[in-house]
N, C-alpha and C positions, 0 to 999 in steps of 0.2 A: 844787393841793394842798388838802386839807381838814385843818384843825387839829381836834384832839379838843376836846369840850366841857369847859369848866372853869368853876367858880364862884369868883369872887374872895373870897367870904365863907368859902370853905374853905381859902384860903391861910393859912400859919402866921403867928403872932406870938409871939416875934420872927421876923423874916423869915428866909428860907432862900435859898441860892444853888444853882443847878443848871445843868448843861450843857444846851445847846440842840442838838437834832438837825437842825432845819431851817436852811436857808440864810437868813441875815440880810443885809439891804442897806439903805443910806441913799443917797438921791439929793438933790442940791442943784444948782440951776442947770442941770438936765438932765444932770448928770454923776453917775455912781456914785462917791461919795466914800469909801464903806466897804462891804465885803462879806466875809462869813465863814461858814464852816461849823464854826467853833471857838468860838462865842460862849457866853455864860452869861446867865442871867436871874435876877433877884432877885424873889422872890414874897413879898408881905406882905398880910395880911388887908385886904380892901376896896381894894386898889391894883391897877391894871393892871400886868402885868410890866414891869420895866425891863430892857433888853437891853444887854449889854456886849460890846464888840469888842476882840480883841487888837490892840495898836497896829500890828503888822506887816500887818494886813489893812485898814488905812486908807491912802488914797492919799497919797503924799508931798506935803507942802505943804498938805494939807487942814485941818490943825489949827494954830492960832496961840495961844500962851499968852494968856490974858485976865486982867485984874485981878480980885482978890477971891477969896474962899474961903467955904466953909460947913462946917457940922459936922452929921453925922448921928449920932444916939444909938446906932445899930446898927453903922454902917460906919466912922465916924471922919471925918477931915478930907478935904474934896474940893477939888480945884482945877478951874478952868474954862478953856474954849477957845472961841475964835471958830472957826467952820467956814467954809471957802472952797471953792467949786466952781462951775464954769461961769460965772465972772465975777460971782458973788454972794458976799456974806459975811453970815453969820448970827452976830450977837454973842452971846457966852456961851451957845452952843447945844449945848455938849457938856461933859462933866465926867468926872473920874476920881478914884479914891482911890489915891494913890501908896503909902500904907502903911496899909491898912485894918486893922480889928480882926481878931483871930485867926479868927473864924468866916467872914470874907470874904476870906481871903488868895487865894482862887482868882481874884478880880477885881483884884488889885493891878496898877495901871497900865493896866488895861483901860478903854476909853472908852465912855460912854453918850451918846446923842444925844436931845435934846428933839425930838419929832416935829413940833411945831407950825411951826417955822420952815423945815422941810425940804420939798422937793417931794414926797417920799414916803419912808416907812419900811416895810420889808416883812419878813414872817416867812413863810418858805416860799412866797414869791410872793404872799401875801395882804397887801394894804395895810392898815396900822394907822392909826388916828386918834389924836390926842393925848388923854391923860387929861384930864378936865375941870379947869378952873381953870388958873392960870398957874404954880403952884408945883411940881407933880409932873411927872415925866418918863416916866410909864408909856405903853406902847403898847397901845391898845385894839383888839383884833382881834374879828371877828364871832363867834368861838367862845366869848367870855366871857359868863357869866351873872352875876347879882348886882348889887349897887349898888357902882359904882366911885367911890371917894372923890375929892373935888376940886371938885365943883360947889357952888353956893350952899348953905350950911347943912350941908355935910359935912366941912369941913376940920378941925373940932375933935374928931372922934371916930375 
């Protein structure tokens, strides 16, 4: 499958949420721990898209509540999960917004996965790589143009 060209510098600020037509999947320990055709993505200027899965499309037992929380100025308070699959566990490798701000109610309770600790994260069969840096959870696919925030010298803008 071929994804259409997009420039991350054209994404909106404040961010926007939109449904995803492509099949999304996450693999850990050689096991598909999540797969959906009912996902959403959040788009924000200079960020790779972050993909959100409905909880019903995540394998039973793949998520375990993890300690801690964070706050996004746009989406609100997030909670974290350890992700388990194929005998592996990735600590704090997924998150959700149980009660997001009104603009993001579409993703209430949906789960996003950091791609770096996973074996693979896929959009329409195309493997994504992690957004640069250790803070952001965007999925960088080959169709993205522009400067993706997160690498050295880019976190502050």
